[in-house]
N, CA and C atoms as an extended XYZ file, in Angstrom:
384
Properties=species:S:1:pos:R:3:atomname:S:1:resname:S:1:resid:I:1 pbc="F F F"
N         0.418      -20.106      -30.404 N   MET     1
C         0.840      -18.792      -29.993 CA  MET     1
C        -0.287      -17.763      -30.194 C   MET     1
N        -0.997      -17.878      -31.329 N   MET     2
C        -2.087      -16.948      -31.604 CA  MET     2
C        -3.195      -17.082      -30.559 C   MET     2
N        -3.477      -18.304      -30.143 N   GLU     3
C        -4.502      -18.528      -29.130 CA  GLU     3
C        -4.088      -17.903      -27.802 C   GLU     3
N        -2.797      -17.974      -27.502 N   LYS     4
C        -2.279      -17.372      -26.271 CA  LYS     4
C        -2.445      -15.852      -26.302 C   LYS     4
N        -2.191      -15.241      -27.450 N   LEU     5
C        -2.364      -13.800      -27.595 CA  LEU     5
C        -3.836      -13.402      -27.470 C   LEU     5
N        -4.722      -14.192      -28.065 N   LYS     6
C        -6.159      -13.912      -27.959 CA  LYS     6
C        -6.617      -14.015      -26.510 C   LYS     6
N        -6.121      -15.016      -25.814 N   SER     7
C        -6.467      -15.194      -24.405 CA  SER     7
C        -5.988      -14.009      -23.577 C   SER     7
N        -4.775      -13.569      -23.842 N   ARG     8
C        -4.218      -12.424      -23.117 CA  ARG     8
C        -5.025      -11.157      -23.408 C   ARG     8
N        -5.462      -10.987      -24.646 N   ALA     9
C        -6.278       -9.831      -25.022 CA  ALA     9
C        -7.616       -9.849      -24.282 C   ALA     9
N        -8.228      -11.045      -24.142 N   ARG    10
C        -9.497      -11.156      -23.407 CA  ARG    10
C        -9.305      -10.785      -21.934 C   ARG    10
N        -8.188      -11.226      -21.354 N   VAL    11
C        -7.898      -10.907      -19.950 CA  VAL    11
C        -7.697       -9.400      -19.783 C   VAL    11
N        -6.969       -8.774      -20.724 N   LEU    12
C        -6.759       -7.328      -20.661 CA  LEU    12
C        -8.082       -6.573      -20.785 C   LEU    12
N        -8.949       -7.049      -21.669 N   LYS    13
C       -10.254       -6.410      -21.850 CA  LYS    13
C       -11.076       -6.518      -20.570 C   LYS    13
N       -11.104       -7.710      -19.975 N   ARG    14
C       -11.840       -7.903      -18.727 CA  ARG    14
C       -11.274       -7.011      -17.634 C   ARG    14
N        -9.935       -6.961      -17.531 N   ASP    15
C        -9.303       -6.149      -16.498 CA  ASP    15
C        -9.544       -4.659      -16.715 C   ASP    15
N        -9.591       -4.231      -17.975 N   ALA    16
C        -9.866       -2.820      -18.257 CA  ALA    16
C       -11.265       -2.447      -17.767 C   ALA    16
N       -12.247       -3.306      -18.026 N   TYR    17
C       -13.597       -3.050      -17.516 CA  TYR    17
C       -13.634       -3.174      -15.995 C   TYR    17
N       -12.870       -4.093      -15.457 N   ALA    18
C       -12.818       -4.252      -13.996 CA  ALA    18
C       -12.229       -3.004      -13.339 C   ALA    18
N       -11.288       -2.366      -13.998 N   LEU    19
C       -10.710       -1.134      -13.448 CA  LEU    19
C       -11.764       -0.034      -13.336 C   LEU    19
N       -12.677        0.027      -14.313 N   THR    20
C       -13.730        1.041      -14.232 CA  THR    20
C       -14.652        0.776      -13.043 C   THR    20
N       -14.858       -0.481      -12.747 N   ILE    21
C       -15.684       -0.851      -11.595 CA  ILE    21
C       -14.929       -0.557      -10.298 C   ILE    21
N       -13.650       -0.937      -10.254 N   ALA    22
C       -12.842       -0.736       -9.051 CA  ALA    22
C       -12.651        0.740       -8.745 C   ALA    22
N       -12.627        1.587       -9.759 N   ALA    23
C       -12.413        3.022       -9.550 CA  ALA    23
C       -13.530        3.646       -8.716 C   ALA    23
N       -14.684        3.021       -8.703 N   ARG    24
C       -15.828        3.548       -7.939 CA  ARG    24
C       -15.868        3.031       -6.499 C   ARG    24
N       -15.003        2.086       -6.187 N   ASP    25
C       -15.009        1.461       -4.866 CA  ASP    25
C       -14.344        2.373       -3.836 C   ASP    25
N       -15.003        2.592       -2.683 N   PRO    26
C       -14.425        3.476       -1.664 CA  PRO    26
C       -13.157        2.923       -1.002 C   PRO    26
N       -12.881        1.640       -1.159 N   ARG    27
C       -11.678        1.048       -0.556 CA  ARG    27
C       -10.414        1.331       -1.368 C   ARG    27
N       -10.569        1.883       -2.562 N   VAL    28
C        -9.422        2.213       -3.413 CA  VAL    28
C        -8.919        3.602       -3.014 C   VAL    28
N        -7.602        3.745       -2.765 N   PRO    29
C        -7.052        5.051       -2.365 CA  PRO    29
C        -7.255        6.117       -3.456 C   PRO    29
N        -7.314        7.367       -3.051 N   TRP    30
C        -7.585        8.473       -3.977 CA  TRP    30
C        -6.546        8.564       -5.090 C   TRP    30
N        -5.265        8.365       -4.747 N   TYR    31
C        -4.213        8.475       -5.767 CA  TYR    31
C        -4.353        7.367       -6.820 C   TYR    31
N        -4.826        6.207       -6.382 N   ALA    32
C        -5.059        5.116       -7.326 CA  ALA    32
C        -6.248        5.460       -8.233 C   ALA    32
N        -7.269        6.115       -7.670 N   LYS    33
C        -8.431        6.508       -8.474 CA  LYS    33
C        -8.029        7.517       -9.554 C   LYS    33
N        -7.136        8.443       -9.206 N   VAL    34
C        -6.664        9.419      -10.190 CA  VAL    34
C        -5.933        8.699      -11.326 C   VAL    34
N        -5.023        7.792      -10.957 N   PHE    35
C        -4.281        7.041      -11.973 CA  PHE    35
C        -5.228        6.163      -12.789 C   PHE    35
N        -6.178        5.531      -12.110 N   LEU    36
C        -7.173        4.703      -12.805 CA  LEU    36
C        -7.948        5.530      -13.828 C   LEU    36
N        -8.325        6.738      -13.441 N   GLY    37
C        -9.052        7.616      -14.361 CA  GLY    37
C        -8.255        7.887      -15.626 C   GLY    37
N        -6.958        8.133      -15.461 N   LEU    38
C        -6.101        8.371      -16.625 CA  LEU    38
C        -5.979        7.123      -17.493 C   LEU    38
N        -5.772        5.987      -16.850 N   VAL    39
C        -5.623        4.728      -17.592 CA  VAL    39
C        -6.922        4.384      -18.319 C   VAL    39
N        -8.029        4.528      -17.641 N   ILE    40
C        -9.329        4.212      -18.249 CA  ILE    40
C        -9.619        5.154      -19.417 C   ILE    40
N        -9.362        6.444      -19.220 N   ALA    41
C        -9.598        7.413      -20.295 CA  ALA    41
C        -8.722        7.090      -21.507 C   ALA    41
N        -7.472        6.753      -21.259 N   HIS    42
C        -6.567        6.413      -22.365 CA  HIS    42
C        -6.991        5.116      -23.050 C   HIS    42
N        -7.357        4.121      -22.264 N   THR    43
C        -7.704        2.813      -22.822 CA  THR    43
C        -8.959        2.872      -23.682 C   THR    43
N        -9.970        3.569      -23.220 N   PHE    44
C       -11.242        3.581      -23.938 CA  PHE    44
C       -11.426        4.777      -24.865 C   PHE    44
N       -10.436        5.647      -24.919 N   SER    45
C       -10.535        6.813      -25.790 CA  SER    45
C       -10.392        6.397      -27.253 C   SER    45
N       -11.225        6.949      -28.117 N   PRO    46
C       -11.093        6.640      -29.537 CA  PRO    46
C        -9.905        7.359      -30.183 C   PRO    46
N        -9.289        8.269      -29.443 N   ILE    47
C        -8.157        9.036      -29.961 CA  ILE    47
C        -6.880        8.489      -29.344 C   ILE    47
N        -5.954        8.034      -30.177 N   ASP    48
C        -4.673        7.505      -29.701 CA  ASP    48
C        -3.692        8.641      -29.444 C   ASP    48
N        -2.794        8.441      -28.483 N   LEU    49
C        -1.722        9.404      -28.260 CA  LEU    49
C        -0.823        9.475      -29.489 C   LEU    49
N        -0.528        8.310      -30.043 N   ILE    50
C         0.264        8.211      -31.263 CA  ILE    50
C        -0.646        7.550      -32.300 C   ILE    50
N        -1.047        8.282      -33.351 N   PRO    51
C        -1.970        7.698      -34.343 CA  PRO    51
C        -1.424        6.405      -34.955 C   PRO    51
N        -2.315        5.459      -35.224 N   ASP    52
C        -1.924        4.149      -35.748 CA  ASP    52
C        -1.272        4.214      -37.121 C   ASP    52
N        -1.525        5.274      -37.897 N   PHE    53
C        -0.930        5.343      -39.226 CA  PHE    53
C         0.558        5.702      -39.187 C   PHE    53
N         1.080        6.116      -38.029 N   VAL    54
C         2.512        6.382      -37.902 CA  VAL    54
C         3.221        5.022      -37.844 C   VAL    54
N         4.125        4.763      -38.785 N   PRO    55
C         4.775        3.442      -38.832 CA  PRO    55
C         5.440        3.074      -37.504 C   PRO    55
N         5.257        1.876      -37.079 N   VAL    56
C         5.813        1.251      -35.880 CA  VAL    56
C         5.359        1.954      -34.599 C   VAL    56
N         5.609        3.247      -34.467 N   LEU    57
C         5.255        3.974      -33.250 CA  LEU    57
C         3.747        4.035      -33.020 C   LEU    57
N         2.976        3.963      -34.100 N   GLY    58
C         1.520        4.036      -33.978 CA  GLY    58
C         0.935        2.923      -33.133 C   GLY    58
N         1.550        1.760      -33.194 N   TYR    59
C         1.045        0.629      -32.415 CA  TYR    59
C         1.719        0.503      -31.059 C   TYR    59
N         2.740        1.303      -30.815 N   LEU    60
C         3.421        1.328      -29.519 CA  LEU    60
C         2.410        1.620      -28.415 C   LEU    60
N         1.552        2.570      -28.692 N   ASP    61
C         0.504        2.966      -27.766 CA  ASP    61
C        -0.352        1.771      -27.362 C   ASP    61
N        -0.836        1.022      -28.357 N   ASP    62
C        -1.741       -0.099      -28.094 CA  ASP    62
C        -1.037       -1.314      -27.510 C   ASP    62
N         0.198       -1.534      -27.904 N   LEU    63
C         0.903       -2.751      -27.505 CA  LEU    63
C         1.716       -2.624      -26.218 C   LEU    63
N         2.125       -1.406      -25.872 N   ILE    64
C         2.976       -1.247      -24.694 CA  ILE    64
C         2.353       -0.334      -23.640 C   ILE    64
N         1.959        0.866      -24.031 N   ILE    65
C         1.488        1.852      -23.052 CA  ILE    65
C         0.209        1.397      -22.356 C   ILE    65
N        -0.766        0.926      -23.122 N   THR    66
C        -2.040        0.508      -22.518 CA  THR    66
C        -1.858       -0.675      -21.560 C   THR    66
N        -1.227       -1.779      -21.975 N   PRO    67
C        -1.050       -2.893      -21.030 CA  PRO    67
C        -0.200       -2.510      -19.808 C   PRO    67
N         0.811       -1.662      -20.021 N   LEU    68
C         1.645       -1.229      -18.900 CA  LEU    68
C         0.829       -0.400      -17.906 C   LEU    68
N         0.009        0.497      -18.420 N   GLY    69
C        -0.859        1.307      -17.551 CA  GLY    69
C        -1.828        0.442      -16.771 C   GLY    69
N        -2.416       -0.538      -17.426 N   ILE    70
C        -3.346       -1.451      -16.754 CA  ILE    70
C        -2.612       -2.249      -15.683 C   ILE    70
N        -1.411       -2.748      -16.004 N   ALA    71
C        -0.639       -3.534      -15.031 CA  ALA    71
C        -0.287       -2.701      -13.801 C   ALA    71
N         0.124       -1.454      -14.003 N   LEU    72
C         0.447       -0.581      -12.865 CA  LEU    72
C        -0.797       -0.269      -12.034 C   LEU    72
N        -1.909       -0.024      -12.711 N   ALA    73
C        -3.154        0.267      -12.000 CA  ALA    73
C        -3.601       -0.930      -11.163 C   ALA    73
N        -3.427       -2.135      -11.709 N   LEU    74
C        -3.825       -3.346      -10.981 CA  LEU    74
C        -3.040       -3.497       -9.678 C   LEU    74
N        -1.790       -3.049       -9.668 N   LYS    75
C        -0.959       -3.157       -8.464 CA  LYS    75
C        -1.387       -2.173       -7.375 C   LYS    75
N        -2.111       -1.125       -7.745 N   MET    76
C        -2.534       -0.096       -6.791 CA  MET    76
C        -3.844       -0.437       -6.082 C   MET    76
N        -4.550       -1.425       -6.596 N   ILE    77
C        -5.883       -1.752       -6.071 CA  ILE    77
C        -5.776       -2.926       -5.104 C   ILE    77
N        -6.451       -2.832       -3.946 N   PRO    78
C        -6.443       -3.969       -3.019 CA  PRO    78
C        -6.968       -5.238       -3.703 C   PRO    78
N        -6.333       -6.401       -3.435 N   PRO    79
C        -6.711       -7.651       -4.110 CA  PRO    79
C        -8.188       -8.016       -3.974 C   PRO    79
N        -8.782       -7.792       -2.803 N   ALA    80
C       -10.193       -8.137       -2.601 CA  ALA    80
C       -11.094       -7.303       -3.519 C   ALA    80
N       -10.762       -6.028       -3.662 N   VAL    81
C       -11.546       -5.133       -4.521 CA  VAL    81
C       -11.425       -5.587       -5.976 C   VAL    81
N       -10.206       -5.930       -6.379 N   MET    82
C        -9.988       -6.339       -7.768 CA  MET    82
C       -10.685       -7.652       -8.076 C   MET    82
N       -10.709       -8.554       -7.119 N   GLU    83
C       -11.391       -9.835       -7.318 CA  GLU    83
C       -12.886       -9.611       -7.558 C   GLU    83
N       -13.502       -8.756       -6.748 N   GLU    84
C       -14.930       -8.446       -6.920 CA  GLU    84
C       -15.174       -7.749       -8.265 C   GLU    84
N       -14.295       -6.805       -8.600 N   ALA    85
C       -14.451       -6.053       -9.843 CA  ALA    85
C       -14.312       -6.971      -11.056 C   ALA    85
N       -13.379       -7.922      -11.000 N   ARG    86
C       -13.214       -8.871      -12.115 CA  ARG    86
C       -14.458       -9.737      -12.275 C   ARG    86
N       -15.020      -10.150      -11.161 N   ARG    87
C       -16.229      -10.974      -11.218 CA  ARG    87
C       -17.372      -10.178      -11.866 C   ARG    87
N       -17.558       -8.942      -11.438 N   GLN    88
C       -18.612       -8.102      -12.004 CA  GLN    88
C       -18.351       -7.814      -13.483 C   GLN    88
N       -17.084       -7.583      -13.815 N   SER    89
C       -16.705       -7.315      -15.201 CA  SER    89
C       -17.023       -8.508      -16.095 C   SER    89
N       -16.704       -9.691      -15.617 N   GLU    90
C       -16.981      -10.915      -16.377 CA  GLU    90
C       -18.478      -11.057      -16.641 C   GLU    90
N       -19.297      -10.772      -15.626 N   GLU    91
C       -20.750      -10.848      -15.792 CA  GLU    91
C       -21.234       -9.834      -16.823 C   GLU    91
N       -20.705       -8.600      -16.759 N   LEU    92
C       -21.105       -7.570      -17.717 CA  LEU    92
C       -20.700       -7.933      -19.137 C   LEU    92
N       -19.508       -8.495      -19.299 N   LEU    93
C       -19.044       -8.879      -20.638 CA  LEU    93
C       -19.877      -10.019      -21.215 C   LEU    93
N       -20.362      -10.911      -20.365 N   GLN    94
C       -21.204      -12.007      -20.848 CA  GLN    94
C       -22.565      -11.498      -21.303 C   GLN    94
N       -23.013      -10.391      -20.700 N   GLN    95
C       -24.308       -9.808      -21.070 CA  GLN    95
C       -24.200       -8.940      -22.326 C   GLN    95
N       -23.019       -8.642      -22.745 N   GLY    96
C       -22.779       -7.749      -23.883 CA  GLY    96
C       -21.780       -6.692      -23.460 C   GLY    96
N       -21.350       -5.891      -24.406 N   LYS    97
C       -20.344       -4.873      -24.128 CA  LYS    97
C       -20.926       -3.801      -23.199 C   LYS    97
N       -20.285       -3.571      -22.039 N   PRO    98
C       -20.775       -2.538      -21.123 CA  PRO    98
C       -20.672       -1.141      -21.749 C   PRO    98
N       -21.653       -0.307      -21.457 N   VAL    99
C       -21.663        1.051      -21.978 CA  VAL    99
C       -21.741        2.011      -20.804 C   VAL    99
N       -20.880        3.000      -20.822 N   SER   100
C       -20.888        4.010      -19.781 CA  SER   100
C       -21.018        5.381      -20.429 C   SER   100
N       -22.192        5.953      -20.340 N   ARG   101
C       -22.395        7.284      -20.908 CA  ARG   101
C       -21.572        8.318      -20.149 C   ARG   101
N       -21.496        8.166      -18.832 N   ALA   102
C       -20.699        9.097      -18.025 CA  ALA   102
C       -19.229        9.013      -18.425 C   ALA   102
N       -18.751        7.804      -18.669 N   GLY   103
C       -17.368        7.629      -19.105 CA  GLY   103
C       -17.124        8.264      -20.460 C   GLY   103
N       -18.070        8.090      -21.366 N   ALA   104
C       -17.934        8.687      -22.699 CA  ALA   104
C       -17.916       10.207      -22.603 C   ALA   104
N       -18.788       10.759      -21.779 N   ILE   105
C       -18.827       12.211      -21.588 CA  ILE   105
C       -17.518       12.700      -20.976 C   ILE   105
N       -16.982       11.951      -20.012 N   LEU   106
C       -15.718       12.316      -19.379 CA  LEU   106
C       -14.579       12.328      -20.395 C   LEU   106
N       -14.482       11.289      -21.209 N   VAL   107
C       -13.407       11.204      -22.211 CA  VAL   107
C       -13.550       12.321      -23.238 C   VAL   107
N       -14.749       12.546      -23.731 N   ILE   108
C       -14.969       13.611      -24.712 CA  ILE   108
C       -14.643       14.971      -24.094 C   ILE   108
N       -15.078       15.179      -22.856 N   GLY   109
C       -14.779       16.430      -22.158 CA  GLY   109
C       -13.287       16.643      -21.977 C   GLY   109
N       -12.582       15.574      -21.604 N   LEU   110
C       -11.132       15.659      -21.420 CA  LEU   110
C       -10.440       16.038      -22.724 C   LEU   110
N       -10.835       15.400      -23.823 N   TRP   111
C       -10.220       15.717      -25.110 CA  TRP   111
C       -10.591       17.128      -25.562 C   TRP   111
N       -11.781       17.609      -25.262 N   LEU   112
C       -12.148       18.986      -25.603 CA  LEU   112
C       -11.304       19.987      -24.827 C   LEU   112
N       -11.039       19.697      -23.557 N   VAL   113
C       -10.184       20.567      -22.744 CA  VAL   113
C        -8.775       20.598      -23.323 C   VAL   113
N        -8.231       19.428      -23.655 N   VAL   114
C        -6.888       19.356      -24.245 CA  VAL   114
C        -6.854       20.124      -25.573 C   VAL   114
N        -7.858       19.929      -26.412 N   LEU   115
C        -7.926       20.620      -27.696 CA  LEU   115
C        -8.023       22.131      -27.496 C   LEU   115
N        -8.817       22.573      -26.558 N   THR   116
C        -8.958       24.000      -26.255 CA  THR   116
C        -7.626       24.597      -25.816 C   THR   116
N        -6.920       23.900      -24.954 N   ILE   117
C        -5.618       24.384      -24.480 CA  ILE   117
C        -4.629       24.465      -25.645 C   ILE   117
N        -4.616       23.444      -26.503 N   LEU   118
C        -3.721       23.470      -27.665 CA  LEU   118
C        -4.030       24.642      -28.589 C   LEU   118
N        -5.294       24.866      -28.879 N   VAL   119
C        -5.685       25.983      -29.743 CA  VAL   119
C        -5.283       27.301      -29.093 C   VAL   119
N        -5.514       27.438      -27.811 N   TRP   120
C        -5.149       28.655      -27.089 CA  TRP   120
C        -3.643       28.890      -27.160 C   TRP   120
N        -2.842       27.838      -26.967 N   LEU   121
C        -1.372       27.965      -27.038 CA  LEU   121
C        -0.913       28.351      -28.435 C   LEU   121
N        -1.534       27.775      -29.457 N   ILE   122
C        -1.169       28.101      -30.841 CA  ILE   122
C        -1.517       29.541      -31.160 C   ILE   122
N        -2.716       29.972      -30.791 N   VAL   123
C        -3.143       31.356      -31.039 CA  VAL   123
C        -2.226       32.320      -30.305 C   VAL   123
N        -1.892       31.991      -29.099 N   ARG   124
C        -1.000       32.839      -28.288 CA  ARG   124
C         0.393       32.930      -28.930 C   ARG   124
N         0.905       31.810      -29.436 N   ALA   125
C         2.222       31.794      -30.072 CA  ALA   125
C         2.214       32.587      -31.383 C   ALA   125
N         1.143       32.481      -32.133 N   VAL   126
C         1.036       33.195      -33.420 CA  VAL   126
C         0.945       34.700      -33.185 C   VAL   126
N         0.265       35.108      -32.142 N   ASN   127
C         0.048       36.543      -31.874 CA  ASN   127
C         1.266       37.214      -31.229 C   ASN   127
N         2.291       36.509      -30.886 N   LYS   128
C         3.475       37.121      -30.260 CA  LYS   128
C         4.359       37.768      -31.253 C   LYS   128
């Protein structure tokens, strides 16, 4: 059973990297690219929606939300595009962990925007 879980985790990891490749493909519809961006940002973000130290719910994010988002995103991408992206992803993973500076900047920027909005809302609520 443990080997089956490890295998499934490897497939999810490959598919997550494949989604980043597929998101750049012009054959993927715009609405799928938007959803892919959200899924990719959530999957590779170092900040969890629900922190892991919260009992039970902390791992809900990692065990349910991430795989569900990846599964939904996979259904939005044309099969030919996904096949090519998986092949490229597999090659990148064999060479070592892929690094995307643009992706890191995007995720950090997104979290800074969210943090700014939260601070603004709190300040606004306190000043009322």
